[in-house]
C-alpha positions as CSV (number, residue, x, y, z in Angstrom):
1,X,6.7,65.0,-27.4
2,X,5.7,63.5,-31.0
3,X,7.3,61.2,-33.1
4,X,7.5,57.0,-33.3
5,X,11.2,57.0,-32.1
6,X,10.2,59.3,-29.3
7,X,7.2,57.0,-28.3
8,X,9.6,54.1,-28.4
9,X,12.0,55.4,-26.4
10,X,9.5,56.3,-23.9
11,X,8.3,53.4,-23.4
12,X,11.3,51.9,-22.5
13,X,11.3,53.7,-19.4
14,X,8.6,51.5,-18.1
15,X,8.9,47.2,-18.0
16,X,7.8,45.4,-21.1
17,X,5.1,43.5,-18.9
18,X,3.5,47.0,-17.7
19,X,0.7,45.6,-20.6
20,X,-0.2,42.6,-18.4
21,X,-0.2,44.0,-15.6
22,X,-3.1,46.1,-16.6
23,X,-4.7,43.2,-18.1
24,X,-4.8,41.6,-14.9
25,X,-5.6,44.8,-13.1
26,X,-8.4,45.3,-15.0
27,X,-9.9,41.4,-14.8
28,X,-9.5,41.5,-11.1
29,X,-11.3,45.4,-11.3
30,X,-13.9,45.1,-13.8
31,X,-15.9,47.5,-12.3
32,X,-13.3,50.4,-12.3
33,X,-13.8,50.3,-17.0
34,X,-14.2,53.7,-17.8
35,X,-12.7,55.7,-14.4
36,X,-9.1,56.9,-13.7
37,X,-7.2,55.1,-11.7
38,X,-3.5,55.8,-10.7
39,X,-1.4,52.8,-11.3
40,X,2.2,52.0,-10.5
41,X,4.3,50.3,-12.7
42,X,7.8,48.4,-12.8
43,X,10.4,50.1,-14.4
44,X,12.8,48.5,-16.9
45,X,16.2,47.3,-15.8
46,X,17.6,50.1,-17.5
47,X,15.9,52.6,-15.3
48,X,16.3,50.6,-12.0
49,X,20.2,50.4,-12.6
50,X,20.4,54.4,-13.2
51,X,17.9,54.5,-10.4
52,X,20.7,52.9,-8.2
53,X,23.4,54.8,-9.5
54,X,25.1,51.9,-11.2
55,X,24.9,53.7,-15.0
56,X,27.0,56.7,-15.4
57,X,25.7,59.8,-16.1
58,X,29.1,61.7,-17.5
59,X,30.1,58.7,-20.1
60,X,28.6,59.4,-23.9
61,X,25.2,58.8,-25.2
62,X,26.7,56.0,-27.0
63,X,28.5,54.2,-24.1
64,X,25.4,53.4,-22.2
65,X,22.0,51.9,-22.5
66,X,19.5,54.8,-21.2
67,X,19.7,57.7,-23.4
68,X,19.8,61.5,-22.9
69,X,16.1,61.8,-23.2
70,X,15.1,59.0,-20.8
71,X,17.4,60.7,-18.4
72,X,15.3,63.9,-18.9
73,X,12.2,62.0,-18.5
74,X,13.5,60.0,-15.0
75,X,14.5,62.8,-13.7
76,X,11.2,65.0,-14.2
77,X,9.3,62.1,-12.9
78,X,11.5,61.2,-10.3
79,X,11.2,65.0,-9.3
80,X,7.6,64.3,-9.2
81,X,7.4,62.2,-7.3
82,X,6.1,59.4,-9.5
83,X,9.6,57.3,-9.0
84,X,9.5,55.2,-6.2
85,X,11.4,52.2,-4.9
86,X,10.1,48.4,-3.6
87,X,10.3,45.5,-2.7
88,X,10.4,43.4,-6.2
89,X,8.0,39.9,-5.0
90,X,7.9,39.1,-8.9
91,X,11.5,37.3,-8.2
92,X,9.4,34.6,-5.8
93,X,6.0,34.0,-7.9
94,X,7.7,34.0,-11.4
95,X,9.6,32.1,-13.8
96,X,12.5,32.7,-16.1
97,X,12.4,35.8,-18.2
98,X,14.5,37.2,-20.4
99,X,13.3,40.7,-18.8
100,X,15.8,41.3,-15.8
101,X,12.7,42.6,-13.5
102,X,10.1,40.0,-14.6
103,X,12.9,36.9,-13.6
104,X,11.7,34.7,-10.9
105,X,12.8,32.2,-9.1
106,X,9.4,30.3,-9.0
107,X,9.6,27.9,-11.5
108,X,13.4,26.7,-10.7
109,X,11.9,25.9,-7.1
110,X,8.7,24.4,-8.2
111,X,11.1,22.1,-10.5
112,X,14.0,21.3,-8.0
113,X,11.1,20.2,-6.2
114,X,9.4,17.4,-8.2
115,X,13.1,16.7,-9.8
116,X,13.8,15.6,-6.3
117,X,10.5,13.8,-5.4
118,X,11.4,11.9,-8.7
119,X,15.2,10.7,-7.8
120,X,13.4,9.8,-4.4
121,X,11.0,7.8,-6.0
122,X,13.1,5.9,-7.7
123,X,16.4,5.5,-6.3
124,X,15.6,5.1,-2.5
125,X,13.8,1.6,-3.3
126,X,15.8,0.2,-5.6
127,X,18.8,1.6,-3.7
128,X,17.8,-0.2,-0.4
129,X,16.7,-3.5,-2.5
130,X,20.3,-3.8,-4.1
131,X,21.9,-3.2,-1.0
132,X,20.4,-6.0,0.6
133,X,20.1,-8.0,-2.0
134,X,24.1,-7.7,-2.1
135,X,24.6,-8.0,1.6
136,X,22.5,-10.9,2.6
137,X,21.6,-12.6,-0.2
138,X,24.6,-12.5,-3.9
139,X,26.9,-15.0,-3.8
140,X,30.4,-15.0,-5.5
141,X,29.6,-15.4,-8.4
142,X,30.5,-14.0,-11.8
143,X,27.2,-11.8,-11.7
144,X,28.0,-9.9,-8.7
145,X,31.6,-9.7,-9.9
146,X,29.6,-8.2,-13.3
147,X,27.6,-5.5,-10.9
148,X,30.4,-5.2,-8.9
149,X,32.4,-3.8,-12.0
150,X,29.4,-2.1,-13.5
151,X,29.1,0.5,-10.2
152,X,32.7,0.9,-10.2
153,X,33.0,1.8,-13.8
154,X,29.1,3.7,-13.5
155,X,30.7,5.9,-10.3
156,X,33.6,7.3,-12.3
157,X,31.4,8.5,-15.3
158,X,31.3,12.1,-15.3
159,X,28.0,13.6,-14.8
160,X,27.4,15.2,-18.4
161,X,27.4,11.6,-20.1
162,X,24.7,11.1,-17.8
163,X,23.0,13.9,-19.6
164,X,23.4,13.2,-22.8
165,X,21.9,9.5,-22.1
166,X,18.9,10.7,-20.1
167,X,18.7,12.6,-23.5
168,X,19.6,9.7,-25.4
169,X,17.8,7.1,-24.4
170,X,15.0,8.8,-22.4
171,X,13.9,11.2,-24.7
172,X,15.0,10.1,-28.4
173,X,14.8,6.0,-27.6
174,X,12.2,5.9,-24.9
175,X,10.4,9.1,-26.3
176,X,9.4,10.6,-23.5
177,X,7.8,13.5,-22.6
178,X,10.3,16.9,-22.5
179,X,10.1,17.2,-18.8
180,X,12.2,18.6,-16.9
181,X,11.4,16.8,-13.4
182,X,10.2,13.5,-15.0
183,X,13.7,12.7,-17.3
184,X,16.0,14.5,-14.8
185,X,14.3,12.9,-11.9
186,X,15.3,9.6,-13.8
187,X,18.7,10.4,-15.1
188,X,19.3,11.8,-11.6
189,X,17.6,8.5,-9.7
190,X,20.7,6.6,-11.9
191,X,23.5,9.0,-11.2
192,X,22.2,8.3,-7.4
193,X,22.3,4.2,-7.8
194,X,26.0,4.5,-9.4
195,X,27.2,6.2,-6.9
196,X,25.4,5.5,-4.4
197,X,28.7,2.2,-3.6
198,X,31.1,5.3,-2.8
199,X,29.0,8.2,-1.4
200,X,25.9,7.0,0.6
201,X,25.6,4.6,3.5
202,X,22.6,2.9,2.3
203,X,24.0,2.2,-0.6
204,X,27.4,1.2,0.3
205,X,26.7,-1.9,-1.7
206,X,29.8,-3.7,-3.0
207,X,32.3,-3.2,-0.4
208,X,30.1,-3.7,2.2
209,X,29.2,-7.4,0.3
210,X,32.6,-7.7,0.0
211,X,33.6,-7.3,3.6
212,X,30.7,-9.6,4.3
213,X,31.6,-12.5,2.5
214,X,35.0,-12.2,3.9
215,X,33.7,-12.2,7.3
216,X,31.4,-15.1,6.8
217,X,34.8,-16.9,5.3
218,X,36.5,-16.3,9.0
219,X,33.0,-17.4,10.8
220,X,32.9,-20.6,9.0
221,X,36.5,-21.1,10.1
222,X,36.9,-24.6,12.3
223,X,37.0,-23.4,16.1
224,X,40.9,-24.5,16.7
225,X,42.0,-22.8,13.3
226,X,40.0,-19.6,15.5
227,X,42.5,-17.2,16.8
228,X,42.9,-17.8,20.2
229,X,42.9,-14.6,21.5
230,X,39.4,-14.2,20.8
231,X,38.1,-17.0,22.4
232,X,37.4,-17.6,26.2
233,X,40.2,-20.9,26.0
234,X,42.2,-18.1,24.9
235,X,41.7,-15.6,27.8
236,X,41.6,-19.3,29.9
237,X,45.1,-20.1,29.1
238,X,46.5,-16.4,29.5
239,X,45.1,-14.4,32.0
240,X,47.9,-12.3,32.4
241,X,49.0,-10.7,29.2
242,X,51.9,-8.8,30.6
243,X,53.7,-11.8,32.0
244,X,55.5,-14.8,30.2
245,X,56.0,-18.1,31.7
246,X,60.0,-16.7,31.5
247,X,58.9,-13.6,33.5
248,X,57.4,-9.9,32.6
249,X,57.4,-8.9,29.1
250,X,60.7,-6.7,28.4
251,X,60.8,-4.2,25.7
252,X,63.3,-7.3,24.2
253,X,61.1,-10.4,24.4
254,X,57.8,-8.0,23.9
255,X,55.5,-9.6,21.1
256,X,53.0,-7.0,18.9
257,X,49.8,-7.0,20.3
258,X,47.9,-6.5,17.0
259,X,48.0,-7.6,13.7
260,X,47.6,-6.2,10.0
261,X,43.8,-7.3,10.5
262,X,42.7,-5.2,13.7
263,X,42.8,-8.4,15.9
264,X,44.7,-9.3,19.1
265,X,47.2,-12.2,18.7
266,X,48.3,-14.6,21.4
267,X,51.7,-13.2,23.1
268,X,54.1,-16.2,22.7
269,X,57.0,-15.8,25.4
270,X,60.7,-15.4,24.5
271,X,64.2,-16.6,25.2
272,X,66.8,-13.8,25.9
273,X,70.0,-15.5,26.1
């Protein structure tokens, strides 16, 4: 074999990261320099697909990514026992790469974990403190109404808008470093706090605050205006709810037992003429 074209086609059989594999082996084993050793290198993604049978051999050479010469060289190496299949551990230890045989998920796993840590550190205390304030201490005024309107509006904003907001504000305006865990965590924390009104129990702030204020108003009513069925006097006055002064309840004189608020009402006697 001679010629630069044949040399290029031959080198395409192995992965483009073979030189890095050889360098790391020499660094780890400096005593082997000057000796003859047998090393295994990853094949390219095209040869890997050929080995798995995903590349058809019976199509014209122009319609496939592997040339006829590369197929012949691969078959000769396979016949000599120089081709073997093994588990690609690089998939769990390498980061993103344009070469399929060198790509891995380690960078994505670490980046996702760091992003979640930043999001948790920022969103959890802010969300809990906001919930406690709006639930227990915030009065009903224009400020809380403004917070409610803003939370409801932010909860309906698509996530792509939050991404553009992070790009424009955190990167361009504040000049933060282009770090996916840091800036991504800030954007996700903002989304979590904004969407907490609808999607998280700890952040269900506005709805809980509104219902709490409603219950507070009902508890503040005078005793005489409270519902008789919820007071001891109401139960003492009508110990048997299935009978009235005019006789037992029938289908005609039976009053509704529940109102639209879910509370029991006092059954009022109805005369049937």
